[in-house]
C-alpha positions in Angstrom: 2.3 15.8 9.3 4.6 15.0 12.7 8.3 15.0 13.6 9.4 13.7 17.1 12.8 13.9 17.8 15.7 13.8 20.9 18.9 15.3 20.7 21.6 16.6 22.4 20.7 19.8 21.4 17.8 22.2 21.3 16.8 22.0 17.6 16.8 25.1 15.5 14.5 24.6 13.2 11.9 21.6 13.5 8.7 22.5 11.0 5.6 24.1 10.6 4.1 23.7 14.7 6.6 23.7 17.3 5.7 22.0 20.6 8.2 21.7 22.8 7.9 20.7 26.4 10.4 22.3 28.7 11.8 19.6 30.2 14.9 16.7 28.4 15.3 13.1 29.1 18.7 11.6 30.0 20.5 14.8 28.6 18.6 14.9 25.3 15.7 17.0 24.5 12.5 16.5 23.2 10.9 18.1 20.3 7.9 17.6 19.0 6.0 18.8 15.8 2.0 18.9 14.4 2.0 20.2 11.3 -1.5 19.4 9.9 -5.3 18.6 11.4 -4.8 15.2 11.9 -2.6 15.3 14.8 -2.0 16.1 18.6 0.6 16.4 21.0 -0.5 15.3 24.6 1.8 15.8 28.1 0.5 13.5 31.2 3.0 14.0 33.8 6.0 12.1 32.6 4.4 10.5 30.0 3.6 12.4 26.4 1.7 11.4 22.9 1.6 11.8 19.7 -1.6 11.1 17.8 -2.7 11.2 14.0 -5.7 10.0 14.9 -9.1 10.9 12.1 -10.8 12.2 15.3 -7.8 13.6 17.6 -10.0 15.8 19.5 -10.9 12.6 21.5 -7.2 11.5 21.9 -6.4 8.0 21.3 -9.3 5.4 19.9 -9.2 2.0 18.4 -10.1 2.5 14.7 -9.8 5.8 14.4 -5.8 6.4 15.6 -3.7 5.8 12.5 0.1 6.4 14.4 0.4 6.7 17.6 3.9 7.6 19.4 4.5 7.0 23.5 7.4 8.6 25.5 7.9 7.2 28.9 10.6 10.1 30.4 10.8 7.5 33.7 12.5 4.5 31.5 13.5 6.6 28.6 11.4 4.3 26.3 9.1 5.0 23.0 6.2 2.9 21.2 6.0 4.0 17.8 2.6 2.0 16.8 1.4 2.7 13.0 -1.9 1.2 11.7 -2.9 -0.8 8.4 -6.1 1.1 7.8 -4.3 4.9 7.9 -2.0 4.2 5.7 0.8 6.8 7.3 4.4 6.1 6.6 6.0 6.7 9.5 10.2 7.3 9.1 13.2 7.0 11.7 16.1 7.3 12.0 19.4 7.5 13.9 22.8 9.6 13.4 26.1 8.8 14.7 25.4 10.7 17.9 22.8 8.6 18.7 20.2 11.1 18.4 16.6 9.8 17.3 14.1 11.3 14.7 11.0 9.7 13.5 9.0 11.7 11.4 5.7 10.9 9.3 7.9 13.1 6.5 11.5 12.5 5.3 11.0 16.7 4.3 10.8 17.2 8.0 13.8 14.7 8.0 16.0 17.2 6.5 14.5 20.3 7.8 15.9 18.5 11.7 19.2 18.1 9.8 18.9 14.0 8.7 20.5 14.7 5.3 18.6 12.8 2.5 20.2 10.9 0.2 19.2 7.7 -1.9 20.0 4.3 -0.8 21.0 2.5 -3.8 20.8 -0.8 -2.8 17.2 -0.8 -2.6 17.1 0.4 -6.1 17.3 -3.0 -8.2 14.3 -4.1 -5.7 12.2 -1.1 -6.4 13.3 -0.8 -10.5 11.6 -5.2 -9.9 8.2 -4.3 -7.9 8.2 -0.5 -8.3 8.2 -0.1 -4.8 10.8 -0.8 -1.3 9.6 -3.5 1.0 9.8 -1.4 5.3 11.8 -1.5 7.6 13.6 -0.8 4.1 13.1 2.8 2.1 14.9 4.3 -1.0 16.5 6.5 1.6 20.0 5.7 3.0 20.2 5.5 6.6 16.1 6.7 7.2 13.6 3.4 7.7 10.1 2.7 8.3 7.9 1.1 10.4 5.9 -1.6 8.3 2.1 -1.1 7.7 0.4 -2.1 11.1 3.9 -2.9 12.8 5.4 -1.2 16.1 8.5 -0.9 17.2 10.4 0.1 20.9 13.4 2.8 21.2 15.0 2.1 24.6 18.3 4.6 25.5 21.2 2.2 25.8 24.4 3.2 26.7 23.6 6.7 26.1 22.5 6.0 22.8 19.1 5.2 21.0 18.5 2.3 19.8 15.8 0.2 18.1 14.8 -3.1 20.3 12.1 -4.6 18.9 9.5 -4.6 15.8 6.0 -6.0 16.3 3.7 -7.0 13.1 0.5 -7.2 14.1 -3.2 -8.5 13.4 -1.3 -11.0 10.8 -1.0 -13.6 13.1 -3.0 -17.5 12.8 -3.1 -17.6 16.9 -7.0 -18.6 16.9 -7.3 -20.7 14.2 -7.8 -23.9 16.2 -11.7 -23.1 16.2 -11.6 -21.7 12.4 -15.1 -20.4 10.6 -16.3 -23.2 7.8 -19.3 -21.5 6.3 -18.8 -18.8 4.0 -22.2 -17.2 4.5 -20.7 -16.9 7.9 -18.0 -15.6 7.9 -19.2 -12.7 5.0 -22.1 -12.1 7.6 -19.3 -11.2 10.1 -17.2 -9.3 7.8 -20.1 -6.9 6.9 -21.0 -6.4 10.3 -17.5 -5.6 11.6 -16.6 -3.8 8.9 -20.2 -1.6 9.4 -18.8 -1.0 13.2 -16.0 0.4 12.0 -17.9 2.8 9.8 -20.0 3.8 12.5 -16.9 4.7 15.0 -16.4 7.1 12.0 -19.3 9.3 13.4 -17.6 12.2 14.6 -16.4 12.8 10.8 -20.5 11.8 9.5 -19.8 15.4 8.0 -16.4 15.1 6.5 -16.7 11.4 5.4 -16.5 11.0 0.8 -16.3 7.8 -0.7 -14.5 6.2 -3.7 -16.7 4.0 -6.1 -14.9 2.4 -8.8 -18.1 0.1 -9.1 -15.7 -2.7 -8.2 -17.4 -5.5 -5.6 -15.1 -3.8 -3.4 -15.5 -0.5 -2.8 -19.7 -1.2 -3.7 -20.0 -2.8 -0.2 -18.1 -0.3 1.4 -20.4 2.6 -0.1 -23.4 1.2 0.6 -22.7 0.5 4.2 -21.4 4.3 4.1 -24.9 5.3 2.7 -26.6 2.8 5.0 -25.2 3.9 8.4 -23.9 8.0 7.3 -26.5 8.8 4.9 -23.3 9.8 2.2 -25.5 10.1 -1.0 -21.9 10.9 -3.4 -19.6 9.3 -4.4 -16.7 9.5 -7.0 -14.2 7.8 -9.2 -11.8 9.3 -11.9 -10.5 8.3 -15.0 -7.1 8.5 -17.4 -7.0 11.7 -19.9 -5.5 9.7 -22.4 -7.8 6.2 -22.2 -9.8 5.3 -25.4 -13.4 5.8 -24.4 -14.9 1.9 -25.4 -11.9 0.7 -23.1 -12.6 2.9 -20.1 -13.8 0.1 -18.4 -13.4 2.3 -15.1 -15.7 4.6 -16.0 -18.1 1.9 -17.5 -18.4 -0.1 -14.0 -18.3 3.8 -11.6 -21.5 4.8 -12.9 -23.3 1.8 -13.6 -22.8 1.4 -10.2 -23.7 5.0 -8.7 -26.7 4.2 -11.1 -28.0 1.2 -9.5 -27.4 2.4 -6.3 -28.6 6.1 -6.5 -25.7 8.0 -5.6 -24.7 10.9 -6.8 -21.2 10.8 -8.7 -19.0 12.3 -9.8 -16.6 11.3 -12.6 -13.4 13.1 -12.7 -11.2 13.1 -15.3 -8.6 15.7 -15.9 -7.0 17.1 -18.7 -3.8 15.8 -20.5 -1.7 18.6 -19.4 -3.1 18.2 -15.8 -2.3 14.4 -15.5 1.3 15.1 -17.2 1.9 18.1 -13.9 -0.3 16.4 -11.9 2.5 13.4 -11.9 5.8 15.9 -11.2 2.6 17.2 -8.4 2.3 13.9 -7.2 5.7 12.5 -6.7 6.7 15.4 -4.8 3.6 15.5 -2.3 4.2 11.7 -1.6 8.0 11.9 -1.2 8.3 8.4 -2.7 7.8 6.9 -6.9 4.1 6.9 -7.0 3.9 3.6 -8.3 0.7 2.8 -9.6 -0.5 5.4 -12.8 -4.2 5.0 -10.9 -1.9 7.5 -8.0 -1.8 10.6 -10.1 -5.6 10.9 -11.0 -6.5 10.1 -7.0 -4.1 13.0 -6.3 -6.1 15.5 -9.2 -9.1 13.8 -7.8 -8.4 14.8 -4.1 -7.0 18.3 -5.1 -10.0 19.5 -8.2 -12.5 17.1 -7.5 -14.1 16.9 -4.1 -15.4 19.5 -2.2 -13.5 21.4 1.2 -15.7 19.8 3.8 -15.0 16.2 2.4 -12.0 16.0 4.1 -12.4 11.2 5.0 -12.4 9.8 2.2 -12.9 6.3 2.2 -11.2 3.6 -0.1 -11.2 -0.7 -0.2 -8.0 -1.2 0.0 -6.9 -4.1 1.6 -9.5 -6.3 0.9 -8.3 -8.5 -1.9 -5.1 -9.4 0.5 -7.6 -10.5 3.4 -9.9 -12.2 1.8 -8.2 -14.1 -1.5 -6.1 -12.4 -4.9 -7.0 -13.5 -7.9 -3.5 -15.6 -7.8 -4.5 -17.4 -5.1 -7.5 -18.3 -6.3 -6.0 -20.1 -10.2 -2.9 -21.7 -7.1 -5.6 -23.2 -5.3 -8.3 -24.2 -8.4 -4.8 -26.1 -9.5 -4.4 -27.5 -6.0 -7.8 -28.1 -4.7 -8.0 -31.3 -4.3 -4.7 -31.8 -2.8 -4.7 -29.1 -0.5 -5.3 -30.6 2.8 -2.4 -32.8 2.3 -0.2 -29.8 1.2 -1.4 -27.5 4.6 -0.2 -30.7 6.7 3.4 -30.7 7.2 3.4 -34.3 8.1 2.0 -35.3 5.0 4.3 -32.4 3.0 7.1 -33.9 3.6 6.4 -37.4 3.2 4.9 -36.7 -0.4 7.7 -34.6 -1.5 10.5 -37.5 -0.8 11.9 -38.0 -4.0 10.5 -41.8 -3.8 7.3 -41.2 -3.1 6.8 -38.5 -5.5 7.9 -40.7 -8.3 5.4 -43.2 -7.5 2.5 -41.5 -7.2 3.5 -39.3 -10.1 3.5 -42.7 -12.7 0.7 -43.6 -11.4 -1.3 -39.9 -11.1 0.0 -39.4 -14.7 -1.9 -42.7 -16.0 -5.2 -40.4 -15.2 -3.6 -37.4 -16.4 -3.1 -35.7 -13.3 0.5 -35.8 -12.6 1.0 -32.4 -13.8 -1.0 -31.1 -10.5 0.9 -33.3 -8.0 4.6 -32.3 -9.4 3.4 -28.1 -9.3 2.4 -29.0 -6.0 4.8 -31.5 -3.9 7.9 -31.3 -6.9 11.2 -29.9 -5.2 12.0 -28.3 -8.4 8.4 -26.6 -8.6 8.3 -22.8 -8.0 6.0 -23.1 -5.3 8.6 -25.4 -3.5 12.0 -24.2 -4.0 13.3 -22.1 -0.8 12.2 -18.3 -0.4 15.4 -17.1 -0.5 15.2 -18.3 -4.5 13.6 -15.9 -6.9 13.0 -18.7 -8.6 10.0 -18.6 -5.9 6.5 -17.9 -6.9 5.9 -15.4 -4.7 8.3 -13.5 -6.1 7.6 -14.3 -9.7 3.8 -13.2 -9.3 4.4 -10.1 -8.2 7.3 -8.6 -10.7 6.8 -5.7 -12.1 9.8 -4.4 -14.2 12.0 -5.9 -16.9 14.6 -8.2 -14.5 17.0 -9.1 -17.1 18.4 -5.0 -17.6 17.4 -4.6 -14.0 20.3 -7.1 -13.2 22.0 -6.1 -16.0 22.0 -1.9 -15.4 22.9 -2.4 -11.6 24.7 -5.2 -12.0 23.4 -7.5 -9.7 21.4 -11.0 -9.7 18.0 -11.9 -9.0 19.1 -13.1 -5.1 20.1 -9.4 -4.8 17.1 -8.1 -5.7 14.7 -10.3 -3.5 17.8 -10.3 -0.5 16.2 -7.6 1.6 12.5 -8.8 1.1 13.4 -12.2 1.7 15.1 -10.3 4.8 11.6 -9.0 6.2 9.8 -11.8 5.4 11.8 -15.1 6.9 10.0 -14.4 10.1 6.7 -15.4 8.6 8.5 -18.9 6.8 6.6 -21.6 8.5 3.8 -20.3 7.3 1.5 -21.6 4.6 2.1 -20.3 1.1 -1.3 -18.8 1.2 -0.3 -17.1 4.4 2.2 -15.9 3.1 1.1 -14.1 0.3 -1.3 -12.3 2.2 0.9 -11.5 4.6 2.9 -10.3 1.8 0.1 -8.4 -0.5 -0.5 -6.7 3.3 2.6 -5.3 3.0 1.9 -3.6 -0.8 -1.2 -2.7 0.1 0.5 -0.5 3.0 3.0 1.1 0.6 0.1 2.6 -1.5 -1.6 3.8 0.6 1.2 5.8 2.3 0.8 6.6 -1.2 -2.5 8.1 -1.3 -2.2 9.2 1.9 0.1 11.7 1.2 -1.4 12.2 -1.7 -4.8 13.3 0.1 -2.5 14.7 2.7 -1.3 17.2 0.0 -5.4 18.6 -0.4 -5.7 18.4 2.8 -7.5 15.3 3.3 -7.0 12.0 5.0 -7.7 8.1 3.4 -8.2 5.6 5.4 -9.2 1.7 4.4 -12.1 0.2 7.0 -11.5 -3.3 5.5 -8.3 -3.1 7.5 -9.8 -2.3 10.6 -8.0 -5.4 13.1 -11.3 -6.9 13.9 -11.8 -7.4 10.2 -8.1 -8.9 9.8 -8.4 -11.0 12.3 -12.1 -12.8 11.0 -10.1 -13.1 7.9 -7.3 -15.5 9.3 -9.8 -17.3 11.0 -11.3 -18.1 7.9 -9.4 -21.0 6.3 -8.4 -20.7 2.6 -10.5 -23.1 0.9 -13.4 -21.1 2.3 -12.1 -17.7 1.0 -11.1 -19.0 -2.2 -14.3 -21.9 -2.9 -15.2 -19.2 -5.5 -13.6 -15.4 -7.1 -13.9 -12.8 -4.4 -15.6 -15.5 -2.3 -16.5 -13.5 0.7 -17.0 -9.9 -0.4 -19.5 -11.7 -3.3 -21.4 -12.9 -0.6 -21.5 -9.1 1.5 -22.5 -7.9 -1.4 -25.6 -10.3 -1.7 -26.4 -10.1 2.1 -26.4 -6.2 1.0 -28.5 -6.5 -1.5 -26.4 -5.0 -4.6 -27.7 -5.5 -7.3 -26.7 -9.3 -9.1 -25.9 -7.8 -12.4 -23.2 -5.2 -10.1 -22.4 -8.9 -8.0 -21.4 -11.4 -11.0 -19.8 -9.2 -13.4 -15.9 -9.9 -14.2 -13.0 -8.6 -11.9 -11.3 -5.5 -13.1 -8.0 -4.3 -12.7 -8.8 -0.3 -12.9 -5.4 -0.1 -14.7 -5.0 1.3 -18.2 -3.0 -0.9 -20.7 0.7 0.4 -22.3 -0.1 0.5 -25.6 -2.5 3.5 -24.2 0.9 5.3 -22.9 4.1 3.6 -23.0 5.3 5.0 -26.8 7.1 7.5 -27.9 5.5 11.1 -28.6 2.8 9.5 -25.9 1.2 11.7 -22.6 5.0 11.3 -21.6 6.4 12.4 -24.0 8.3 15.9 -22.0 9.5 13.7 -19.5 11.4 11.6 -22.2 14.6 14.0 -21.9 14.8 14.0 -18.7 14.8 10.3 -18.4 17.3 9.9 -20.6 19.8 12.3 -19.1 19.9 9.8 -16.1 19.3 6.6 -18.0 20.6 7.0 -22.0 18.6 7.7 -24.5 19.3 3.6 -26.2 17.8 2.4 -22.9 14.8 4.3 -22.4 13.9 3.4 -26.2 13.7 0.1 -25.3 11.6 0.5 -22.3 9.6 2.5 -24.2 7.5 0.4 -25.3 4.1 -1.4 -25.1 4.6 -4.6 -23.4 4.8 -5.2 -19.7 7.9 -5.5 -18.4 9.4 -2.8 -20.2 6.4 -0.6 -19.9 6.2 -0.2 -16.1 10.4 -0.3 -15.8 10.4 2.7 -18.3 7.7 4.3 -15.3 9.6 3.5 -12.9 12.7 5.3 -14.4 10.6 7.5 -14.8 9.3 8.4 -11.2 13.1 8.1 -10.1 13.9 10.9 -12.3 11.9 12.6 -10.9 12.3 11.5 -7.2 15.3 12.4 -7.6 15.4 15.1 -8.9 12.4 16.7 -6.9 13.0 15.2 -3.4 16.5 14.3 -3.0 18.2 17.2 -4.7 15.6 19.7 -3.6 14.6 20.7 -7.3 10.5 22.9 -6.8 8.7 21.2 -9.0 7.9 24.0 -10.4 10.9 24.8 -11.5 11.6 21.3 -12.6 7.9 21.3 -14.4 9.0 25.1 -16.3 12.3 23.3 -17.4 10.8 20.1 -19.0 8.3 22.6 -20.7 5.2 21.2 -19.4 2.5 24.2 -19.1 -0.2 24.7 -16.7 -3.7 23.4 -17.0 -6.8 22.6 -14.9 -8.9 19.9 -14.7 -12.6 18.5 -15.4 -15.0 16.7 -13.4 -18.4 16.0 -13.6 -21.2 14.7 -11.9 -22.6 11.9 -13.4 -25.9 13.4 -13.7 -24.1 15.5 -16.6 -22.7 12.8 -18.6 
């Protein structure tokens, strides 16, 4: 963890390990805080640098540095960058006095004097999508650097200001020499992934890997084992999942058996999981978005050994090489793809006279629906991006839109307004590109939560699929190559690595848990119902606590919000809240696969 502050008076209390240079910058006192093994502050003359890295003793190294803060005293400028692969959140705040505060943790901002208040404008977005897209946050007046982005801050008229925000590794630059052979793309991706893993040599004795048994984690574990000889793998399952539907366990154990991995399948007790909900929200400082986040928090704490401090995950592979939802879209418009991606052809075919004539012609052969969905002006694919009916907004929705709009007194266009403000800089890109950029932001939000959960147990999460070189390769590969078949590139990577065909060809699983297992009264979350009812009312909670997808996940957001507001905004301790709702202590059980 870290904090950097530029204030008009020295800070009296700034955190666990304060490093304060004996200097001021244009009248502002510089305070730097480092409070974990991954953070390091460095001074070189009139330049200060603070990094978070998997090997901070090496200084800034591309592929290892997760966050970098560079301060030039002479020019009174800061550059702050956040990598994709590390997931480390970076918050920043300018107060009314023109002072600057920047940190990985909002509690450090609070200790430095920044008041934590909920950002009510972002609540509808959160309840629909389960997270707030950076740079916006759930905290009023506090912004967050988007994943893979960099900001520049300068001193203007004796006040610190944001002067630039740049997104990295999301550019289609260089697509003139695009790759056309899927096996070649897979080979290059495999080599780049292996290089990224090899860079972790300074921490080879601390490496651990999550193995769900899906393709992404299977490729990752196989390369980690070959490059560094890591023998173990880990997965986790819900204590309220039915044994006959526990795909996570089945996939993980069968993959581990095929690879010869010593596998630890971790399943907490119900009491530990329920306590973990509160503890994980306290650790993440934000609602935890996925039910699986709680499992990972407990796995990091109770399942991994103390020396396994660098945990690798396959997050990001789908966003780069094609989600199932994009695969479905491509399958529908495959024959029209090149016309749709050509701006000139698309404009001509989208005109009403041409569209009407072609629609009539193609209807005779039963193909008119494809043309309509691809070029029709009323199709969710083609409405303006600021329209809440756009396919992108609907496809990534979790909460119940009718309830959200009624409860918060907003319209659907208000819900997406801040997201649209972020994405409109990419509005000239194809829908496929835009979709990937959007989901990459979602992955960054997920990784920022995983990062905080791991940090609470002294660990770091690392996503090698999101190293810059691999992301640039993904942009070089055209969508028809990536979407020729489900998980086309990663599946080919798996075959090139010799992963058994039984693992390569089995159906993809989401590794979630059905709302039928948890979204009902007297279930796993019953102890929290009175707490949630004090915020939303018994009738509203009862209407959402049902095994319908949108309503169930609205309840999950209600639960997260009620805990987050109590613990993070109002400052109630985790133990006090647990005691208040009557949740007893419990311990998890972790056993290696050989014992099962």
